[in-house]
C-alpha positions as CSV (number, residue, x, y, z in Angstrom):
1,M,-60.2,50.5,36.1
2,R,-56.7,51.6,37.0
3,I,-54.3,53.4,35.3
4,I,-51.1,53.9,35.3
5,Y,-49.3,56.6,33.3
6,F,-45.8,56.6,32.4
7,T,-44.1,60.2,32.0
8,T,-41.6,62.7,32.8
9,A,-44.7,65.1,33.7
10,C,-44.9,66.7,37.2
11,E,-47.9,67.7,39.4
12,K,-48.4,71.3,38.1
13,E,-46.4,72.8,41.8
14,D,-43.7,70.7,42.2
15,Y,-43.2,71.6,38.1
16,I,-43.3,75.1,38.7
17,A,-40.4,74.4,41.6
18,F,-38.5,72.0,39.5
19,C,-37.7,74.2,36.9
20,R,-35.6,76.8,39.2
21,S,-33.0,74.3,39.4
22,W,-32.5,74.6,35.7
23,T,-30.3,76.8,33.9
24,L,-32.0,76.2,30.4
25,S,-36.2,76.1,29.6
26,L,-37.5,73.2,29.6
27,N,-40.2,72.1,27.0
28,T,-43.9,73.1,28.7
29,T,-45.9,71.8,25.7
30,I,-45.4,67.9,27.0
31,Q,-45.7,69.1,31.0
32,R,-48.8,70.5,29.9
33,L,-50.6,67.7,27.6
34,H,-49.7,65.0,29.8
35,N,-50.4,67.0,33.2
36,R,-53.7,67.7,32.0
37,L,-54.2,64.1,30.4
38,I,-53.6,62.8,33.3
39,R,-55.9,65.3,35.9
40,A,-59.1,64.7,32.7
41,L,-58.9,60.6,34.0
42,A,-58.3,61.1,37.6
43,L,-61.6,63.3,37.4
44,T,-63.4,59.3,37.3
45,H,-60.2,57.1,37.8
46,E,-57.0,56.0,40.1
47,V,-54.3,56.8,38.4
48,D,-51.1,55.8,39.9
49,V,-48.0,58.2,37.9
50,I,-44.6,56.8,37.4
51,S,-42.4,60.3,36.9
52,V,-39.0,60.2,35.0
53,R,-38.2,63.4,35.4
54,P,-35.7,65.3,33.1
55,F,-31.9,65.7,34.7
56,S,-29.2,67.3,33.8
57,K,-25.6,67.0,35.6
58,K,-25.1,70.3,33.1
59,H,-28.3,72.2,33.4
60,C,-29.4,71.3,36.2
61,D,-28.5,72.6,39.3
62,L,-29.4,69.9,42.1
63,K,-26.7,67.2,42.7
64,R,-29.6,64.2,42.5
65,L,-33.3,63.6,42.2
66,R,-34.8,61.9,45.4
67,A,-37.9,59.9,45.5
68,S,-40.7,60.8,46.8
69,T,-44.8,60.2,46.3
70,T,-47.4,63.0,46.5
71,Q,-51.2,63.0,46.3
72,E,-52.9,64.9,44.1
73,G,-56.9,64.2,44.6
74,K,-57.1,60.5,42.9
75,I,-54.1,61.2,41.4
76,T,-51.0,59.3,42.9
77,W,-48.0,61.1,41.6
78,H,-44.3,58.3,42.3
79,Y,-41.4,60.3,41.1
80,L,-38.5,58.2,40.8
81,E,-35.2,58.7,42.3
82,I,-32.9,59.8,39.3
83,K,-29.0,59.1,39.6
84,R,-26.7,61.2,38.1
85,N,-24.7,58.5,35.9
86,R,-27.3,58.3,32.5
87,I,-26.3,54.7,32.5
88,L,-27.2,53.5,35.8
89,R,-30.0,56.8,36.1
90,F,-32.2,54.5,33.6
91,M,-31.4,50.6,34.5
92,S,-32.7,51.9,38.2
93,A,-35.4,53.7,36.8
94,K,-36.7,50.8,35.4
95,R,-36.0,49.2,38.7
96,Q,-38.2,51.4,40.8
97,A,-40.7,51.4,38.0
98,D,-40.9,47.5,38.4
99,K,-41.1,47.5,42.3
100,L,-44.3,49.8,42.2
101,I,-46.2,48.1,39.7
102,K,-45.5,44.6,41.4
103,K,-47.2,46.3,44.5
104,M,-50.0,47.5,42.8
105,N,-53.5,45.8,42.5
106,Q,-53.2,44.7,38.4
107,K,-57.0,43.7,37.9
108,D,-58.5,45.7,35.0
109,C,-55.2,48.0,34.7
110,I,-54.0,49.5,32.2
111,I,-50.6,51.9,31.2
112,L,-50.5,54.8,29.3
113,T,-46.7,56.2,28.3
114,D,-45.1,58.9,26.6
115,T,-43.6,57.8,23.3
116,L,-40.7,60.1,22.4
117,N,-38.3,59.2,25.6
118,P,-36.7,55.9,24.3
119,Y,-36.3,55.1,28.0
120,L,-39.6,56.0,29.2
121,L,-40.6,54.0,26.2
122,N,-38.5,50.6,26.8
123,S,-39.2,50.7,30.5
124,S,-43.2,51.0,30.5
125,T,-43.3,48.6,27.2
126,S,-41.0,46.0,28.9
127,L,-43.0,46.3,32.0
128,A,-46.5,45.8,30.3
129,K,-45.2,42.9,28.7
130,K,-43.5,41.2,32.1
131,Y,-46.9,42.1,34.1
132,H,-49.1,41.0,31.2
133,L,-50.6,44.7,30.7
134,P,-52.2,46.4,28.0
135,I,-50.1,49.5,27.2
136,I,-51.4,52.9,25.4
137,G,-49.0,55.4,23.8
138,V,-49.8,58.8,23.7
139,C,-48.4,60.4,20.4
140,N,-48.0,64.6,20.4
141,N,-45.2,64.7,18.1
142,T,-43.1,62.9,15.9
143,P,-40.0,61.7,16.9
144,S,-37.9,63.6,14.0
145,G,-39.6,66.6,15.7
146,I,-36.8,66.1,18.9
147,N,-34.0,68.4,18.8
148,N,-30.9,67.0,18.0
149,T,-32.4,64.0,16.8
150,G,-31.8,61.7,13.1
151,K,-33.3,59.3,11.2
152,S,-32.0,56.1,13.6
153,Y,-33.4,57.5,16.9
154,T,-36.5,57.7,14.5
155,M,-36.8,54.2,13.3
156,F,-35.4,53.2,17.1
157,L,-38.4,54.8,18.4
158,L,-41.5,53.9,16.3
159,S,-39.7,50.3,16.1
160,M,-40.1,50.4,20.1
161,A,-43.7,52.2,19.3
162,D,-44.3,48.6,17.3
163,D,-44.7,46.9,20.9
164,L,-47.7,49.2,22.4
165,S,-51.5,47.4,22.2
166,G,-53.3,50.8,20.6
167,Y,-52.6,54.9,20.6
168,I,-53.9,57.9,21.5
169,T,-52.9,60.8,18.8
170,L,-52.7,64.7,18.2
171,T,-53.3,63.8,14.8
172,S,-54.3,61.1,12.5
173,G,-51.1,61.7,10.8
174,L,-49.5,60.7,14.1
175,N,-51.6,57.9,14.2
176,E,-50.2,56.6,10.8
177,L,-46.9,57.2,11.6
178,F,-46.7,55.2,15.0
179,N,-49.8,53.0,14.4
180,Q,-48.4,50.9,11.2
181,H,-50.7,47.6,12.6
182,N,-53.8,49.5,12.4
183,R,-54.7,49.1,16.3
184,A,-56.9,50.4,18.7
185,N,-56.4,54.5,18.5
186,M,-58.2,57.4,19.1
187,T,-57.9,61.4,18.3
188,L,-57.4,63.9,21.1
189,E,-56.3,67.6,19.3
190,G,-55.4,68.8,23.4
191,V,-57.2,69.8,26.5
192,L,-58.1,72.8,28.5
193,E,-56.9,73.7,31.8
194,N,-60.1,73.7,34.3
195,K,-58.6,75.6,37.5
196,Y,-55.6,78.2,37.4
197,K,-54.9,81.0,40.1
198,E,-55.2,84.4,38.0
199,H,-52.3,86.9,37.8
200,D,-52.4,90.5,37.4
201,V,-51.0,91.4,34.0
202,S,-52.2,95.3,34.2
203,E,-48.7,96.4,34.4
204,Y,-48.2,95.3,30.4
205,G,-51.4,97.7,29.3
206,R,-52.5,96.5,25.8
207,Y,-51.0,93.9,24.3
208,I,-50.8,91.1,21.9
209,F,-49.8,87.7,23.2
210,Y,-47.2,85.1,22.2
211,N,-46.5,81.8,23.7
212,G,-44.7,78.7,22.7
213,N,-41.9,77.6,20.7
214,L,-39.2,80.5,20.6
215,E,-37.2,78.3,17.8
216,T,-36.8,80.4,14.5
217,K,-39.2,77.8,12.7
218,F,-41.9,78.1,14.9
219,G,-42.3,82.0,13.6
220,I,-41.3,83.8,16.5
221,Y,-39.2,86.1,14.6
222,D,-42.4,86.3,11.6
223,L,-43.9,87.7,14.4
224,I,-41.6,90.0,16.0
225,N,-40.9,91.5,12.0
226,A,-44.9,92.0,11.6
227,F,-45.5,93.8,15.2
228,N,-42.9,96.2,14.2
229,E,-44.6,97.1,11.0
230,L,-47.6,98.2,13.2
231,H,-46.4,101.9,14.0
232,D,-49.0,101.5,17.3
233,P,-47.6,103.1,20.1
234,D,-49.5,102.1,22.6
235,L,-49.7,98.6,22.0
236,K,-47.2,95.7,23.0
237,L,-46.0,92.3,21.8
238,V,-45.5,90.1,25.2
239,I,-43.6,86.8,24.6
240,T,-43.2,83.6,26.6
241,G,-42.1,79.8,26.0
242,Y,-39.2,77.4,25.8
243,H,-36.3,76.8,23.5
244,E,-34.8,80.7,23.1
245,D,-31.7,81.5,21.5
246,K,-31.3,84.4,23.7
247,K,-28.9,86.6,21.8
248,K,-30.6,86.0,18.6
249,L,-34.1,86.5,20.2
250,E,-32.5,89.7,22.1
251,K,-30.8,91.6,18.9
252,A,-33.9,91.1,17.2
253,I,-35.8,92.9,20.5
254,Q,-32.8,94.9,20.3
255,D,-34.0,98.4,22.6
256,N,-37.8,98.3,21.7
257,D,-39.1,98.6,25.0
258,K,-42.7,97.6,23.3
259,I,-41.5,93.8,22.6
260,I,-41.2,92.1,26.4
261,N,-40.1,88.8,26.3
262,L,-40.6,87.3,29.7
263,G,-39.3,83.6,28.6
264,M,-40.3,80.7,30.3
265,V,-43.0,81.4,32.6
266,D,-45.4,79.2,35.2
267,I,-48.8,78.2,33.4
268,D,-50.6,80.2,35.4
269,L,-49.4,83.2,34.2
270,V,-49.5,82.4,30.5
271,L,-53.3,82.1,31.1
272,S,-53.7,85.3,32.9
273,L,-51.5,86.9,30.0
274,E,-53.8,85.1,27.2
275,N,-56.7,86.2,29.2
276,G,-55.5,89.4,29.5
277,S,-53.9,90.4,25.8
278,I,-55.9,92.3,23.1
279,A,-55.1,89.1,20.5
280,N,-53.0,85.9,20.8
281,I,-50.9,85.2,18.2
282,S,-49.9,81.7,16.6
283,P,-47.1,82.4,13.8
284,R,-46.1,78.9,13.0
285,P,-45.8,78.6,9.2
286,Y,-47.3,76.2,7.2
287,S,-45.9,73.6,6.0
288,E,-47.9,70.1,4.8
289,D,-45.3,67.9,8.1
290,F,-46.8,70.6,10.3
291,D,-50.3,70.5,9.2
292,R,-50.1,66.7,9.3
293,Y,-48.9,65.6,12.1
294,L,-49.2,68.8,14.6
295,I,-51.2,70.8,17.0
296,P,-50.2,73.9,17.9
297,N,-51.8,73.2,21.8
298,H,-51.2,76.8,22.9
299,V,-54.0,77.8,20.0
300,V,-56.2,75.4,21.8
301,D,-55.9,77.4,25.3
302,Y,-56.0,80.4,23.3
303,L,-59.2,79.6,21.9
304,G,-60.4,78.9,24.7
305,S,-59.4,82.0,26.1
306,K,-61.2,85.8,26.8
307,S,-59.3,86.8,24.0
308,L,-59.1,87.2,20.3
309,T,-57.0,84.0,18.5
310,V,-54.7,84.8,14.9
311,S,-53.3,82.0,13.9
312,V,-51.7,80.7,10.4
313,K,-54.2,78.4,9.5
314,N,-54.2,75.0,10.2
315,S,-56.4,72.1,8.8
316,K,-57.5,70.6,12.1
317,L,-58.5,73.5,14.0
318,Q,-59.7,75.3,10.9
319,P,-62.9,73.5,10.3
320,S,-64.6,74.1,13.7
321,F,-63.1,77.2,14.7
322,A,-64.0,79.2,11.2
323,E,-65.8,82.1,12.5
324,G,-63.9,81.7,16.1
325,A,-60.4,83.1,15.0
326,I,-58.8,85.2,12.5
327,W,-57.2,82.7,10.1
328,V,-54.1,83.6,8.0
329,D,-52.4,82.1,4.7
330,S,-48.8,82.2,6.0
331,S,-46.7,83.3,8.7
332,E,-45.5,86.1,6.2
333,K,-44.8,89.5,7.4
334,E,-47.7,90.7,5.5
335,D,-50.5,88.3,6.5
336,L,-49.5,88.6,9.6
337,V,-49.9,92.5,10.0
338,D,-53.7,91.8,7.9
339,G,-54.5,89.3,10.7
340,I,-52.9,91.1,14.0
341,Q,-54.8,94.4,11.9
342,K,-58.1,93.0,11.9
343,A,-57.9,92.2,15.5
344,L,-57.2,95.2,16.5
345,N,-60.1,97.1,14.5
346,M,-62.9,94.6,15.0
347,G,-65.8,96.4,17.0
348,P,-66.4,95.2,20.2
349,N,-69.9,93.5,19.3
350,E,-68.1,91.3,16.7
351,R,-65.3,90.8,19.2
352,A,-67.6,89.5,21.7
353,Q,-69.2,87.2,19.2
354,T,-65.9,85.8,17.6
355,I,-64.4,85.1,21.4
356,K,-67.5,83.4,22.4
357,K,-68.0,81.3,19.3
358,A,-64.6,80.0,20.3
359,N,-65.1,79.2,23.8
360,M,-68.2,77.6,23.0
361,E,-66.6,75.2,20.3
362,A,-63.1,74.9,22.8
363,N,-64.9,73.9,25.9
364,K,-67.4,71.1,23.4
365,Q,-64.4,69.9,22.4
366,Y,-61.5,70.0,24.7
367,S,-62.8,70.8,28.4
368,M,-61.2,68.3,31.1
369,G,-64.9,66.9,31.3
370,V,-65.2,65.6,28.0
371,V,-62.0,64.9,27.2
372,N,-62.7,62.6,30.5
373,R,-65.2,60.9,28.7
374,K,-63.9,60.2,25.1
375,L,-61.0,58.9,26.8
376,I,-62.2,56.5,30.0
377,F,-64.9,55.6,26.7
378,F,-62.1,54.7,24.9
379,L,-60.2,52.7,27.5
380,K,-63.3,50.5,28.5
381,Q,-64.4,49.9,24.8
382,F,-60.9,49.2,24.3
383,L,-60.6,46.4,27.3
384,K,-63.6,45.1,26.4
385,Q,-62.5,43.9,22.9
386,R,-59.6,42.1,24.4
387,D,-61.6,40.2,26.8
């Protein structure tokens, strides 16, 4: 079985270099998930990645993105040339992808594709139809969860997703949303990183840590308000993430030198900060829609780290990690303060046992080796049923 993977993600080091050319922070969640899924598949199978990198004349310093190819073990990263003109950009990308697939050995070949970029989804589904290849959509968010989109965007994307042969989703709710005809599907909440370069984070001293989306609706300001209530002179709050409103965040932090906003940093530093913290915090507010459709995937990383996890309740993760994390009912200031205080007050033995339980369960469900076996079994069964 050979896998073709359509995505906006890049090889890890390429992505770090690419981000330096942007004046705003890219969505690292998309990069992290697809990069890890690709590497998980490549533990046992050849993967050709067709990468349509994001581009903006306004926010990207590069004049153009040239085509190139990079080899990473069993992975071949095919970076398409991205033109500055928006219309020509996607027409050209589709033609380039067509030429690549035409040259490939298509025997026992299957396509996987990101489902949140309409141009990418259009290219992957139309080429799958042209070459009579099965195509599986990877769904990690709802179309309405994408910033600056409306109902027409959602309906357009879902209609294109109808052309998919099957679905890999982070939640059963996403499967219900995308998979209207009950086609082949599997649910996978996340993937743990299996290798990274350790950074020295001792300069931050004793701290709690948040990584993720820095928009208001994801709870960052609730966390800042809760932290200001702790009155612990030696404790810091370290923040990393993307989609920040810089002025609003600076105003919320003000002159509090115990709150350190690092903005968007590379994943190796994020993982190092997770491992060096007193506790890793997920303040994402609870709502039925959030709980039904989304997995706070940084929480999966938290649970696999060397530190405690404090998180607002989540119906998908909580049953498996009831004793491996501190769960709070809401992102209200009082609940977050209570959860953080429990982490700070936990004795060394209880702390070690809680972290151990989280690590064991996280690796049991989300390690790259486990994810590889789940994905390959699903894909082989899918292909077998089509024969």
